[in-house]
C-alpha positions as a LaTeX table, in Angstrom:
\begin{tabular}{lrrr}
\hline
Residue & $x$ (\AA) & $y$ (\AA) & $z$ (\AA) \\
\hline
Met1 & 27.35 & 185.18 & $-32.44$ \\
Ser2 & 28.32 & 188.05 & $-34.73$ \\
Ser3 & 26.09 & 191.15 & $-34.85$ \\
Lys4 & 25.49 & 190.02 & $-38.74$ \\
Thr5 & 24.16 & 186.85 & $-37.92$ \\
His6 & 22.08 & 188.00 & $-35.08$ \\
Thr7 & 20.62 & 190.84 & $-37.43$ \\
Asn8 & 19.86 & 188.18 & $-39.98$ \\
Gly9 & 18.31 & 186.02 & $-37.39$ \\
Lys10 & 16.22 & 189.11 & $-36.58$ \\
Val11 & 15.12 & 189.20 & $-40.13$ \\
His12 & 13.88 & 185.72 & $-40.36$ \\
Lys13 & 11.94 & 186.18 & $-37.13$ \\
Ala14 & 10.09 & 189.45 & $-38.24$ \\
Asp15 & 9.47 & 187.88 & $-41.63$ \\
Ala16 & 8.32 & 184.56 & $-40.18$ \\
Ser17 & 5.82 & 186.45 & $-37.53$ \\
Arg18 & 4.43 & 188.92 & $-40.26$ \\
Gly19 & 4.85 & 187.11 & $-43.44$ \\
Ser20 & 1.99 & 185.37 & $-45.42$ \\
Lys21 & 1.33 & 181.94 & $-44.26$ \\
Gly22 & 3.47 & 179.28 & $-46.04$ \\
Thr23 & 5.86 & 181.85 & $-47.49$ \\
Ala24 & 9.40 & 181.24 & $-46.31$ \\
Pro25 & 11.15 & 184.31 & $-45.02$ \\
Gly26 & 13.93 & 184.01 & $-47.67$ \\
Glu27 & 11.32 & 183.97 & $-50.28$ \\
Arg28 & 9.79 & 187.14 & $-49.15$ \\
Leu29 & 13.09 & 188.98 & $-48.84$ \\
Ala30 & 14.21 & 187.44 & $-52.71$ \\
Ala31 & 10.75 & 188.89 & $-54.02$ \\
Ala32 & 11.17 & 192.16 & $-52.52$ \\
Phe33 & 14.65 & 192.41 & $-53.89$ \\
Glu34 & 13.39 & 191.51 & $-57.32$ \\
Ala35 & 10.72 & 194.08 & $-57.01$ \\
Val36 & 13.18 & 196.79 & $-56.22$ \\
Glu37 & 15.04 & 195.73 & $-59.49$ \\
Lys38 & 11.90 & 196.40 & $-61.37$ \\
Phe39 & 11.43 & 199.89 & $-59.91$ \\
Pro40 & 9.68 & 202.31 & $-62.32$ \\
Ala41 & 11.85 & 204.85 & $-64.13$ \\
Leu42 & 10.46 & 208.49 & $-64.53$ \\
Ile43 & 8.78 & 208.83 & $-67.89$ \\
Glu44 & 10.75 & 211.98 & $-68.54$ \\
Ser45 & 14.23 & 210.27 & $-67.75$ \\
Arg46 & 13.32 & 207.22 & $-70.15$ \\
Ser47 & 12.45 & 209.99 & $-72.79$ \\
Arg48 & 15.80 & 211.86 & $-72.38$ \\
Val49 & 17.65 & 208.71 & $-72.47$ \\
Met50 & 16.05 & 207.68 & $-76.01$ \\
Gln51 & 16.71 & 211.09 & $-77.28$ \\
Ala52 & 20.37 & 211.27 & $-76.43$ \\
Ala53 & 20.99 & 207.53 & $-77.42$ \\
Thr54 & 19.09 & 207.86 & $-80.70$ \\
Ala55 & 20.67 & 211.10 & $-82.03$ \\
Glu56 & 22.68 & 211.20 & $-85.14$ \\
Thr57 & 25.77 & 211.38 & $-83.02$ \\
Ala58 & 24.89 & 209.93 & $-79.36$ \\
Arg59 & 24.96 & 212.75 & $-76.90$ \\
Met60 & 27.10 & 210.84 & $-74.30$ \\
Gly61 & 26.91 & 213.74 & $-72.02$ \\
Glu62 & 23.17 & 213.92 & $-71.64$ \\
Leu63 & 22.65 & 210.24 & $-71.89$ \\
Val64 & 24.78 & 209.73 & $-68.67$ \\
Gly65 & 23.15 & 212.81 & $-66.91$ \\
Ala66 & 19.62 & 211.25 & $-67.62$ \\
Val67 & 20.80 & 207.96 & $-66.44$ \\
Glu68 & 22.55 & 209.42 & $-63.28$ \\
Ala69 & 19.19 & 211.48 & $-62.41$ \\
Asp70 & 17.01 & 208.19 & $-62.26$ \\
Val71 & 16.79 & 205.84 & $-59.37$ \\
Ala72 & 15.46 & 202.93 & $-61.64$ \\
Leu73 & 18.05 & 203.53 & $-64.68$ \\
Thr74 & 20.77 & 203.88 & $-62.47$ \\
Ile75 & 20.11 & 200.55 & $-60.92$ \\
Ala76 & 19.42 & 198.75 & $-64.37$ \\
Val77 & 22.49 & 200.24 & $-66.01$ \\
Leu78 & 24.77 & 199.11 & $-63.41$ \\
Arg79 & 23.51 & 195.65 & $-63.08$ \\
Phe80 & 23.53 & 194.98 & $-66.53$ \\
Ala81 & 27.37 & 196.55 & $-66.93$ \\
Asn82 & 28.35 & 194.31 & $-63.89$ \\
Arg83 & 27.35 & 191.45 & $-65.63$ \\
Ser84 & 29.16 & 192.21 & $-68.82$ \\
Gly85 & 32.48 & 190.65 & $-67.29$ \\
Val86 & 34.38 & 193.22 & $-69.19$ \\
Ser87 & 36.05 & 194.73 & $-66.32$ \\
Gly88 & 35.88 & 194.83 & $-62.47$ \\
Pro89 & 33.09 & 196.06 & $-60.67$ \\
Val90 & 31.57 & 199.22 & $-62.29$ \\
Gly91 & 30.53 & 201.96 & $-59.71$ \\
Gly92 & 29.89 & 204.75 & $-61.98$ \\
Ile93 & 27.46 & 205.55 & $-64.75$ \\
Pro94 & 29.93 & 207.00 & $-67.57$ \\
Ala95 & 32.13 & 203.81 & $-67.24$ \\
Ala96 & 28.76 & 201.64 & $-67.37$ \\
Val97 & 27.62 & 203.40 & $-70.54$ \\
Glu98 & 31.05 & 202.81 & $-72.03$ \\
Ile99 & 30.69 & 199.27 & $-71.57$ \\
Leu100 & 26.99 & 198.81 & $-72.58$ \\
Lys101 & 27.26 & 201.50 & $-75.46$ \\
Pro102 & 23.97 & 203.65 & $-76.09$ \\
Ser103 & 22.35 & 200.81 & $-77.95$ \\
Gly104 & 22.40 & 198.86 & $-74.62$ \\
Val105 & 21.38 & 201.92 & $-72.33$ \\
Leu106 & 18.59 & 202.50 & $-75.05$ \\
Ala107 & 17.46 & 198.98 & $-74.74$ \\
Ile108 & 17.20 & 198.99 & $-70.81$ \\
Ala109 & 15.23 & 202.10 & $-70.87$ \\
Gly110 & 12.90 & 200.83 & $-73.52$ \\
Thr111 & 11.79 & 197.90 & $-71.37$ \\
Ser112 & 12.05 & 199.50 & $-68.01$ \\
Pro113 & 8.65 & 200.09 & $-65.95$ \\
Val114 & 7.89 & 203.88 & $-65.84$ \\
Phe115 & 5.63 & 206.36 & $-63.65$ \\
Asp116 & 4.83 & 209.94 & $-64.45$ \\
Phe117 & 4.90 & 213.26 & $-62.29$ \\
Phe118 & 1.90 & 213.21 & $-59.81$ \\
Glu119 & 0.96 & 209.71 & $-60.64$ \\
Ser120 & $-0.55$ & 207.35 & $-57.88$ \\
Asn121 & 1.80 & 205.04 & $-56.32$ \\
Gly122 & 1.99 & 202.47 & $-58.82$ \\
Gly123 & 1.88 & 199.52 & $-56.54$ \\
Trp124 & 4.48 & 201.02 & $-54.20$ \\
Glu125 & 3.60 & 202.37 & $-50.65$ \\
Leu126 & 6.69 & 204.57 & $-50.60$ \\
Arg127 & 5.61 & 206.71 & $-53.70$ \\
Pro128 & 8.36 & 206.66 & $-56.63$ \\
Glu129 & 8.21 & 210.35 & $-56.83$ \\
Gln130 & 8.83 & 210.95 & $-53.30$ \\
Phe131 & 11.77 & 208.44 & $-53.18$ \\
Arg132 & 13.05 & 210.09 & $-56.40$ \\
Val133 & 13.05 & 213.82 & $-54.82$ \\
His134 & 15.03 & 212.85 & $-51.67$ \\
Ala135 & 17.52 & 210.62 & $-53.68$ \\
Leu136 & 18.24 & 213.56 & $-55.99$ \\
Ala137 & 18.18 & 215.98 & $-53.18$ \\
Thr138 & 20.81 & 213.86 & $-51.44$ \\
Gln139 & 22.87 & 213.52 & $-54.79$ \\
Gln140 & 23.03 & 217.40 & $-55.29$ \\
Ala141 & 24.03 & 217.78 & $-51.85$ \\
Ala142 & 26.95 & 215.01 & $-52.19$ \\
Ala143 & 28.22 & 216.66 & $-55.24$ \\
Arg144 & 28.47 & 220.08 & $-53.50$ \\
Ile145 & 30.32 & 218.44 & $-50.59$ \\
Gly146 & 32.35 & 216.34 & $-52.94$ \\
Arg147 & 33.47 & 219.72 & $-54.89$ \\
Glu148 & 34.44 & 221.27 & $-51.52$ \\
Ile149 & 36.60 & 218.40 & $-50.11$ \\
Gly150 & 38.04 & 217.50 & $-53.47$ \\
Trp151 & 36.43 & 213.78 & $-53.35$ \\
Pro152 & 38.44 & 211.78 & $-56.03$ \\
Asp153 & 35.76 & 209.61 & $-57.57$ \\
Arg154 & 32.62 & 211.81 & $-58.21$ \\
Asp155 & 31.08 & 209.14 & $-60.32$ \\
Glu156 & 30.82 & 206.67 & $-57.54$ \\
Leu157 & 29.88 & 209.33 & $-55.25$ \\
Ala158 & 26.98 & 210.18 & $-57.35$ \\
Val159 & 25.64 & 206.49 & $-57.40$ \\
Ala160 & 25.98 & 206.08 & $-53.64$ \\
Ala161 & 24.05 & 209.20 & $-52.75$ \\
Leu162 & 21.36 & 208.30 & $-55.26$ \\
Leu163 & 21.00 & 204.69 & $-54.11$ \\
His164 & 21.49 & 205.30 & $-50.53$ \\
Asp165 & 17.96 & 204.69 & $-49.38$ \\
Val166 & 17.42 & 201.85 & $-51.54$ \\
Gly167 & 16.89 & 199.59 & $-48.60$ \\
Arg168 & 13.55 & 201.42 & $-47.77$ \\
Leu169 & 12.15 & 200.27 & $-50.94$ \\
Val170 & 12.74 & 196.62 & $-49.93$ \\
Val171 & 11.15 & 197.48 & $-46.10$ \\
Ser172 & 8.14 & 198.95 & $-47.69$ \\
Lys173 & 7.51 & 195.71 & $-49.84$ \\
Leu174 & 8.19 & 193.31 & $-46.80$ \\
His175 & 6.33 & 195.26 & $-44.23$ \\
Pro176 & 3.48 & 197.27 & $-45.95$ \\
Gly177 & 1.47 & 199.48 & $-43.67$ \\
Arg178 & 4.64 & 200.75 & $-41.67$ \\
Arg179 & 4.07 & 204.36 & $-42.91$ \\
Thr180 & 5.78 & 205.76 & $-39.70$ \\
Tyr181 & 9.05 & 204.46 & $-41.05$ \\
Phe182 & 8.91 & 207.05 & $-43.98$ \\
Asp183 & 7.81 & 209.81 & $-41.77$ \\
Ala184 & 10.85 & 212.19 & $-41.96$ \\
Thr185 & 8.87 & 215.32 & $-40.98$ \\
Ser186 & 8.51 & 214.67 & $-37.33$ \\
Arg187 & 11.21 & 211.88 & $-36.96$ \\
Thr188 & 14.87 & 212.04 & $-37.56$ \\
Pro189 & 16.70 & 209.88 & $-39.58$ \\
Glu190 & 18.16 & 208.05 & $-36.60$ \\
Gln191 & 14.80 & 207.67 & $-34.81$ \\
Arg192 & 13.21 & 206.07 & $-38.00$ \\
Leu193 & 16.22 & 203.63 & $-38.16$ \\
Arg194 & 15.98 & 202.77 & $-34.46$ \\
Glu195 & 12.08 & 202.06 & $-34.97$ \\
Glu196 & 12.83 & 199.66 & $-37.72$ \\
Arg197 & 15.44 & 197.56 & $-36.06$ \\
Asp198 & 13.39 & 197.70 & $-32.74$ \\
Gln199 & 9.87 & 196.63 & $-34.61$ \\
Leu200 & 11.11 & 194.89 & $-37.65$ \\
Gly201 & 14.38 & 193.42 & $-36.75$ \\
Ile202 & 16.22 & 194.81 & $-39.81$ \\
Asp203 & 16.86 & 198.27 & $-40.96$ \\
His204 & 16.91 & 199.69 & $-44.43$ \\
Ala205 & 20.78 & 200.54 & $-44.57$ \\
Leu206 & 21.82 & 197.13 & $-43.78$ \\
Val207 & 19.33 & 195.52 & $-46.29$ \\
Gly208 & 20.37 & 198.12 & $-49.04$ \\
Gly209 & 23.94 & 197.13 & $-48.54$ \\
Val210 & 23.09 & 193.72 & $-49.26$ \\
Leu211 & 21.19 & 194.45 & $-52.29$ \\
Ala212 & 23.99 & 196.67 & $-53.56$ \\
Arg213 & 26.43 & 193.64 & $-53.12$ \\
Arg214 & 23.73 & 191.46 & $-55.20$ \\
Trp215 & 24.14 & 193.97 & $-58.14$ \\
Asn216 & 28.23 & 193.37 & $-57.66$ \\
Val217 & 28.89 & 197.32 & $-57.30$ \\
Pro218 & 32.20 & 198.16 & $-55.95$ \\
Gln219 & 32.25 & 197.32 & $-52.23$ \\
Gln220 & 32.87 & 201.00 & $-51.16$ \\
Ile221 & 29.49 & 201.72 & $-52.71$ \\
Ala222 & 27.80 & 198.87 & $-50.80$ \\
Val223 & 29.55 & 199.89 & $-47.66$ \\
Ala224 & 28.50 & 203.68 & $-47.86$ \\
Ile225 & 24.86 & 202.42 & $-48.41$ \\
Glu226 & 25.09 & 200.08 & $-45.45$ \\
Arg227 & 26.76 & 202.37 & $-43.07$ \\
His228 & 25.42 & 205.76 & $-43.86$ \\
His229 & 23.40 & 206.06 & $-40.52$ \\
Ala230 & 26.56 & 204.82 & $-38.48$ \\
Glu231 & 27.70 & 207.08 & $-35.71$ \\
Asp232 & 31.43 & 206.15 & $-36.75$ \\
Ala233 & 30.89 & 206.33 & $-40.54$ \\
Glu234 & 34.06 & 207.36 & $-42.66$ \\
Gly235 & 35.09 & 208.04 & $-46.13$ \\
Leu236 & 32.42 & 207.80 & $-48.76$ \\
Ala237 & 29.81 & 206.62 & $-46.20$ \\
Ala238 & 30.39 & 209.79 & $-44.16$ \\
Val239 & 29.94 & 211.87 & $-47.06$ \\
Val240 & 26.66 & 210.15 & $-48.05$ \\
Ala241 & 25.54 & 210.52 & $-44.39$ \\
Thr242 & 26.17 & 214.02 & $-44.47$ \\
Ala243 & 24.54 & 214.67 & $-47.81$ \\
Asp244 & 21.44 & 212.76 & $-46.62$ \\
Met245 & 21.07 & 214.84 & $-43.55$ \\
Val246 & 21.52 & 217.92 & $-45.37$ \\
Ala247 & 18.96 & 216.81 & $-47.92$ \\
His248 & 16.50 & 216.30 & $-45.15$ \\
Tyr249 & 17.37 & 219.63 & $-43.65$ \\
Val250 & 16.66 & 221.63 & $-46.97$ \\
Gln251 & 13.59 & 219.67 & $-47.42$ \\
Gly252 & 12.03 & 220.95 & $-44.17$ \\
Glu253 & 12.50 & 217.58 & $-42.40$ \\
Ala254 & 13.86 & 216.55 & $-39.06$ \\
Val255 & 17.38 & 216.19 & $-38.62$ \\
Thr256 & 19.68 & 216.28 & $-35.29$ \\
Pro257 & 22.11 & 219.22 & $-35.64$ \\
Glu258 & 24.66 & 217.40 & $-33.54$ \\
Arg259 & 24.66 & 214.39 & $-35.96$ \\
Leu260 & 24.97 & 216.46 & $-38.94$ \\
Thr261 & 28.16 & 218.53 & $-37.70$ \\
Ala262 & 29.72 & 215.22 & $-36.50$ \\
Ala263 & 29.19 & 213.58 & $-40.02$ \\
Ala264 & 30.53 & 216.79 & $-41.50$ \\
Arg265 & 33.57 & 216.70 & $-39.67$ \\
Arg266 & 34.16 & 212.92 & $-40.43$ \\
Ser267 & 33.55 & 213.52 & $-44.14$ \\
Gly268 & 36.24 & 216.24 & $-44.01$ \\
Leu269 & 33.81 & 219.12 & $-44.74$ \\
Gly270 & 34.00 & 220.79 & $-41.33$ \\
Val271 & 31.37 & 223.01 & $-39.55$ \\
Glu272 & 32.54 & 226.04 & $-41.53$ \\
Gly273 & 32.11 & 224.12 & $-44.80$ \\
Leu274 & 28.70 & 222.73 & $-43.75$ \\
Arg275 & 27.51 & 226.33 & $-43.19$ \\
Gly276 & 28.58 & 226.89 & $-46.88$ \\
Val277 & 26.56 & 224.05 & $-48.09$ \\
Leu278 & 23.49 & 224.89 & $-46.16$ \\
Tyr279 & 23.81 & 228.42 & $-47.23$ \\
Glu280 & 23.88 & 227.53 & $-50.92$ \\
Leu281 & 21.34 & 224.82 & $-50.59$ \\
Pro282 & 18.50 & 223.95 & $-51.59$ \\
Tyr283 & 18.75 & 226.51 & $-54.41$ \\
Pro284 & 22.39 & 226.89 & $-55.53$ \\
Arg285 & 22.85 & 230.26 & $-57.35$ \\
Glu286 & 24.11 & 230.05 & $-60.78$ \\
Ala287 & 26.56 & 232.58 & $-62.09$ \\
Asp288 & 24.78 & 235.23 & $-64.14$ \\
Ser289 & 25.78 & 234.76 & $-67.86$ \\
Arg290 & 25.31 & 238.58 & $-68.43$ \\
Ile291 & 28.59 & 239.22 & $-66.30$ \\
Ser292 & 31.58 & 239.00 & $-68.37$ \\
Glu293 & 34.22 & 236.77 & $-66.55$ \\
Pro294 & 37.64 & 235.50 & $-67.43$ \\
Cys295 & 37.65 & 231.89 & $-68.12$ \\
Pro296 & 39.21 & 229.75 & $-64.94$ \\
Leu297 & 40.11 & 226.51 & $-67.01$ \\
Ser298 & 43.44 & 225.53 & $-68.40$ \\
Asn299 & 43.88 & 225.06 & $-72.20$ \\
Arg300 & 44.09 & 221.27 & $-71.50$ \\
Glu301 & 40.76 & 221.37 & $-69.41$ \\
Leu302 & 39.20 & 223.55 & $-72.15$ \\
Asp303 & 40.08 & 220.90 & $-74.66$ \\
Val304 & 38.63 & 218.20 & $-72.63$ \\
Leu305 & 35.44 & 219.83 & $-72.09$ \\
Arg306 & 35.07 & 220.49 & $-75.95$ \\
His307 & 35.77 & 216.76 & $-76.74$ \\
Leu308 & 32.83 & 216.13 & $-74.16$ \\
Ser309 & 30.61 & 218.72 & $-75.68$ \\
Glu310 & 30.99 & 216.79 & $-78.94$ \\
Gly311 & 29.57 & 213.44 & $-77.42$ \\
Met312 & 33.02 & 211.80 & $-76.92$ \\
Val313 & 33.22 & 209.18 & $-73.93$ \\
Tyr314 & 36.45 & 209.13 & $-71.94$ \\
Lys315 & 38.13 & 206.70 & $-73.80$ \\
Gln316 & 37.62 & 208.66 & $-77.00$ \\
Ile317 & 38.79 & 211.87 & $-75.42$ \\
Ala318 & 41.84 & 209.87 & $-73.99$ \\
Gly319 & 42.96 & 208.72 & $-77.39$ \\
Glu320 & 42.36 & 211.92 & $-78.97$ \\
Met321 & 44.37 & 213.71 & $-76.62$ \\
Gln322 & 47.05 & 210.97 & $-76.20$ \\
Leu323 & 46.28 & 210.84 & $-72.40$ \\
Ser324 & 45.03 & 208.06 & $-69.91$ \\
Val325 & 41.60 & 207.70 & $-69.06$ \\
Ser326 & 42.42 & 208.51 & $-65.39$ \\
Thr327 & 43.77 & 212.04 & $-66.51$ \\
Ile328 & 40.81 & 212.66 & $-68.20$ \\
Arg329 & 38.83 & 212.04 & $-65.44$ \\
Thr330 & 40.94 & 214.04 & $-63.28$ \\
His331 & 40.97 & 217.19 & $-65.69$ \\
Leu332 & 36.98 & 216.89 & $-65.54$ \\
His333 & 36.88 & 216.79 & $-61.93$ \\
Asn334 & 38.96 & 219.97 & $-62.04$ \\
Val335 & 36.52 & 221.48 & $-64.37$ \\
Tyr336 & 33.62 & 220.85 & $-62.10$ \\
Gly337 & 35.33 & 222.28 & $-59.14$ \\
Lys338 & 36.38 & 225.44 & $-60.89$ \\
Ile339 & 33.07 & 226.16 & $-62.49$ \\
Gly340 & 30.68 & 224.80 & $-59.80$ \\
Ala341 & 29.29 & 222.19 & $-62.31$ \\
Val342 & 27.52 & 219.20 & $-60.77$ \\
Asp343 & 27.77 & 216.80 & $-63.78$ \\
Arg344 & 29.27 & 216.68 & $-67.35$ \\
Ala345 & 25.96 & 218.10 & $-69.03$ \\
Gln346 & 25.90 & 221.26 & $-66.52$ \\
Ala347 & 29.79 & 221.80 & $-67.25$ \\
Val348 & 29.27 & 221.94 & $-71.22$ \\
Leu349 & 26.23 & 224.23 & $-70.67$ \\
Thr350 & 27.89 & 226.41 & $-68.40$ \\
Ala351 & 30.99 & 226.67 & $-70.84$ \\
Arg352 & 28.99 & 227.53 & $-73.79$ \\
Asp353 & 26.81 & 229.95 & $-71.90$ \\
Arg354 & 29.91 & 231.75 & $-71.09$ \\
Gly355 & 31.50 & 231.55 & $-74.26$ \\
Trp356 & 34.50 & 229.50 & $-73.33$ \\
Ile357 & 33.88 & 226.73 & $-75.93$ \\
\hline
\end{tabular}
């Protein structure tokens, strides 16, 4: 019997022993998946999406940034984009927004359940705000690591990092009252994962991978979610694993130094690179705009950034500059690395503040 079959067997056993009388295990799991797909968005995120989408000229950079910073909106936008059948699996929010258009994203945001800062849990044992804070901390750490190692697809990296713990939401619905699985202060990630497996017969990483495949996201994102706690994780999974532990560390939570340095090596960051990341986070220092400095961008990179600041999407910029979309993405990734920007919105703001565009 394969390990996957064995694990699924445990899922059924745990659900059958702890579930409500007369409720089939598969039904409980399906209900938990559906609950995650209705996870609430932050009111502020929804407001920013609506403002960007309804502007006289849609502000695409701000729209993408608002979606990428919200777990629920990222899930919903990817799900709907991957239902469109326009192209293959979509793993990045910029590409998803190009498919759905601002009007489609606006419709998604307008019908999303919401929560506000400092609100009660809204029916979730794992509070939405607590989940959001760690997801964004991991996304920020992953962006910093991605710039350091030259990761090629930072749009997919942003999604994988934001959604890496989505399986925790499933576990919280399947097994309410198990608060110890969310105690990151005294238990390391691997300790909590081991407790999930031993006591529940499942773990949040495996369940998260299953859920990601249900949404038809690219395989590499699903694998990264599923394997971000694996000791032999490689590629995108290793980057997300490193970012996850960095986020726990900078939030004052428990991590195992040996596991963190090992993951950093597998990601291509290395120990010295890890030192730099830990030094900068959780409070990355912005360059002082009062200090005059030469622009590090090429004329072509500046042109791409100018078009982006005008609200153009990748395809429009490519058409305007007579370049391929992949070349535009490469130019923008180079821009992020040169000026230390996390996303499109920050790149535009930084360039404007320094008078480059």
